[in-house]
C-alpha positions in Angstrom: -9.7 -31.4 -13.1 -13.0 -29.7 -12.0 -12.8 -25.9 -12.3 -14.4 -23.7 -9.7 -17.0 -21.1 -10.8 -16.4 -18.6 -7.9 -13.6 -17.7 -5.6 -13.3 -15.2 -2.8 -10.0 -13.4 -2.3 -8.9 -11.1 0.6 -6.1 -8.5 -0.1 -4.7 -6.1 2.6 -4.4 -2.4 2.1 -0.9 -1.0 2.3 1.1 2.1 3.2 4.1 2.8 1.0 7.2 5.0 0.8 7.3 5.5 4.6 8.7 9.0 3.8 12.1 8.5 2.1 11.7 5.0 0.8 10.1 6.2 -2.5 8.8 3.4 -4.7 10.6 0.8 -2.5 9.3 0.5 1.1 5.9 -0.7 2.1 3.8 -2.3 4.9 0.7 -4.4 4.7 -2.1 -3.2 7.0 -5.0 -4.9 8.8 -7.5 -3.3 6.5 -8.8 -5.4 3.6 -10.8 -5.6 0.5 -12.5 -8.8 -0.4 -13.1 -9.7 -4.1 -15.5 -12.2 -5.4 -14.4 -13.4 -8.8 -16.8 -15.6 -10.8 -17.2 -17.0 -14.2 -19.8 -15.0 -16.1 -21.6 -14.7 -19.4 -20.8 -11.0 -19.8 -17.2 -9.8 -19.2 -16.5 -7.1 -16.6 -16.8 -3.5 -17.8 -14.2 -2.2 -15.3 -11.0 -1.2 -17.2 -8.6 -2.0 -14.3 -10.1 -5.4 -13.7 -10.2 -6.2 -17.4 -6.5 -5.2 -17.8 -5.5 -7.5 -14.9 -7.5 -10.3 -16.5 -5.7 -9.8 -19.9 -2.4 -9.8 -18.1 -3.2 -13.1 -16.3 -4.4 -14.9 -19.4 -1.4 -13.8 -21.4 1.1 -14.9 -18.7 -0.6 -18.2 -17.8 -1.5 -19.3 -21.4 -4.9 -20.2 -20.0 -7.9 -19.8 -22.4 -9.6 -16.6 -21.5 -13.2 -16.5 -20.4 -15.6 -13.7 -19.3 -15.7 -13.1 -15.6 -17.3 -10.7 -13.1 -15.8 -9.1 -10.0 -17.5 -7.8 -6.8 -15.5 -5.7 -4.4 -16.3 -5.1 -0.7 -14.0 -3.8 2.0 -12.5 -1.0 3.9 -9.7 0.2 1.7 -10.8 3.6 0.3 -9.9 4.5 -3.3 -7.4 7.2 -4.2 -6.3 7.7 -0.6 -2.7 6.2 -0.8 -3.6 2.9 0.8 -3.1 0.6 -2.1 -6.7 0.2 -3.3 -5.6 -0.4 -6.9 -3.3 -3.2 -5.8 -6.2 -4.9 -3.9 -8.2 -4.9 -7.2 -5.4 -6.0 -9.5 -3.8 -8.6 -7.2 -7.2 -9.9 -6.1 -8.2 -10.3 -9.7 -5.0 -12.1 -10.5 -5.2 -14.4 -7.5 -8.8 -15.2 -8.2 -8.4 -16.1 -11.8 -5.4 -18.2 -11.0 -7.5 -20.2 -8.5 -10.4 -20.4 -11.0 -8.1 -22.1 -13.5 -5.3 -24.5 -13.1 -3.2 -22.4 -10.7 -0.4 -22.3 -13.3 1.3 -19.2 -11.9 3.2 -19.0 -8.6 2.5 -16.3 -6.0 5.8 -14.6 -7.0 4.7 -14.6 -10.6 1.4 -13.0 -9.7 3.2 -10.4 -7.6 5.4 -9.4 -10.5 2.5 -9.1 -12.9 0.7 -6.9 -10.4 3.8 -4.8 -9.8 4.2 -4.2 -13.6 0.6 -3.2 -13.9 1.1 -0.7 -11.0 4.4 0.6 -12.5 6.2 0.1 -9.2 6.4 -2.7 -6.6 6.2 -0.8 -3.3 2.5 -1.6 -2.7 2.3 -4.9 -4.6 5.0 -6.6 -2.5 3.5 -6.1 1.0 0.0 -6.8 -0.3 1.2 -10.1 -1.7 3.5 -11.3 1.0 2.5 -9.3 4.1 4.7 -7.5 6.6 7.3 -4.9 5.9 8.9 -5.2 2.4 11.9 -3.6 0.6 11.8 -3.8 -3.1 14.0 -2.9 -6.1 13.2 -1.9 -9.7 13.8 -5.5 -10.7 10.9 -6.5 -8.3 13.2 -8.5 -6.0 12.1 -8.2 -2.4 13.2 -8.6 1.2 10.4 -9.1 3.8 10.3 -8.8 7.6 7.6 -9.6 10.1 6.0 -6.6 11.9 4.8 -7.1 15.5 1.3 -6.3 16.7 2.5 -3.7 19.3 3.4 -1.3 16.5 0.3 0.9 16.0 -0.4 2.6 12.6 -2.6 5.7 13.0 -4.2 6.6 9.7 -5.8 9.9 9.0 -7.9 9.7 5.9 -9.1 13.1 4.6 -12.4 13.6 2.7 -10.6 14.2 -0.6 -8.8 12.0 -3.1 -5.3 12.4 -4.6 -4.8 10.7 -7.9 -1.5 9.0 -8.3 -0.9 10.6 -11.7 -1.3 14.1 -10.2 1.0 13.3 -7.3 3.7 12.1 -9.7 3.3 15.0 -12.1 3.9 17.5 -9.3 7.3 16.0 -8.5 10.5 17.5 -10.1 12.6 15.5 -12.5 15.7 16.0 -10.2 16.4 16.9 -6.6 19.4 18.5 -4.9 22.2 16.0 -4.0 21.9 16.8 -0.3 18.2 16.0 -0.3 18.8 12.7 -2.1 21.6 11.8 0.3 19.4 12.7 3.3 16.6 10.5 2.0 18.8 7.5 1.2 20.2 7.7 4.7 16.8 7.7 6.3 15.4 5.0 4.1 18.4 2.8 5.0 17.8 3.6 8.7 14.1 2.6 8.5 15.1 -0.7 6.8 17.7 -1.5 9.4 15.3 -0.7 12.3 12.6 -3.0 10.9 15.1 -5.8 10.2 16.6 -5.6 13.7 13.3 -4.9 15.4 14.8 -1.8 17.1 11.6 0.3 16.5 12.4 3.0 19.1 15.2 4.1 16.9 12.8 5.1 14.1 12.1 8.5 15.7 13.0 11.2 13.2 13.8 8.7 10.4 10.7 9.3 8.3 11.7 12.7 7.0 12.1 12.9 3.3 13.5 15.1 0.6 12.4 13.2 -2.6 8.7 13.6 -2.9 6.9 14.8 0.3 8.1 18.5 0.1 6.5 18.7 -3.3 3.4 16.6 -2.7 2.6 18.6 0.5 0.9 21.1 -1.8 -1.8 18.5 -2.4 -2.2 17.8 1.3 -1.4 21.2 2.9 -1.8 20.1 6.5 0.7 17.2 6.1 3.5 18.7 8.1 1.2 20.0 10.9 -0.4 16.6 11.3 2.9 14.8 11.6 4.2 17.3 14.0 1.1 17.0 16.2 1.4 13.2 16.1 5.0 13.4 17.2 4.2 15.8 20.0 1.6 13.3 21.2 4.1 10.5 21.3 4.4 9.1 17.8 7.7 7.9 16.4 7.0 9.8 13.2 4.7 9.9 10.2 4.6 10.2 6.4 2.3 10.7 3.4 0.9 7.2 2.7 1.7 6.4 -0.9 0.7 9.4 -3.0 -1.9 10.5 -0.4 -4.2 11.8 0.7 -3.9 9.6 3.8 -1.3 10.5 6.5 0.1 7.6 8.4 1.9 7.8 11.8 3.6 5.1 13.7 3.6 4.8 17.5 4.6 2.3 20.2 2.1 3.8 22.7 -0.9 6.0 23.2 -2.4 5.5 19.7 -5.7 7.1 20.7 -3.9 10.2 21.9 -2.0 10.3 18.7 -5.2 9.9 16.6 -6.9 12.7 18.5 -3.9 15.1 18.0 -3.8 14.3 14.3 -7.5 14.9 13.7 -7.3 18.3 15.3 -5.0 19.6 12.6 -7.4 19.0 9.7 -9.6 21.9 8.7 -12.2 19.8 6.9 -13.8 16.4 7.7 -11.7 13.3 8.0 -11.6 9.9 9.6 -8.9 8.5 11.8 -8.4 4.9 12.8 -5.8 2.8 14.4 -4.6 -0.5 12.9 -1.7 -2.9 12.9 0.4 -4.7 10.3 -0.9 -7.7 8.3 1.8 -10.3 8.1 -0.2 -12.8 6.0 -0.7 -10.9 2.8 -3.3 -11.7 0.2 -5.1 -15.0 0.6 -7.9 -17.1 -0.7 -11.0 -17.2 1.5 -13.0 -19.8 -0.5 
């Protein structure tokens, strides 16, 4: 079999947690990174890419070889939009295609989720749509229609995932946990039944956002402004710093209201869900 020397992979960015669905709920978005993976004489110096390569060669039993990776796209790093998954998953998919394609898409997803430490971004990035995951990496997936608008406010500062996790307490009050479980269940039911109008008020959370709000101090004001402008609700995307809001109508009005709450510079854009997930371009 003739092996390829170069492959191009496209991976969508993601928004995870959706408020109360901590480390479980995620949606793939129509913002993407493209990775060019090619055989090379000198191995990549990027630690994340190299780690993904080691994981691939170990799982596939393929003979390792040096490779290079070029990344281009619109998923900003350290903004809670799954940029690390685009790199890890793109590397895994690319190496699989450059070799004998010994690993299935589900196997590649699980490798990526293990590298990430949680599956909430890896699942939608791999399979597209809205996904619900468990600690054993099993998933349920649902299509997301184009008339759902995701308004993303991206501040001009980063939040490292490690910092966002360190700021969280080791335990939360029972009433906060019960409140969050109820809302996460409601969100899942709404996406499964396509009753999106019932999502209003369901994105409130007691597990992580009250603590992470210290890292994004205008979080609550931005969500409240979006809701007043017609949004169904909003959440801290992943560990931040991006704030995501969902609306069925008037996305431009929601975007304008959100941006007015930010004291510094930021960018706001409107997108939809990606139901395809990661794919090979060439």
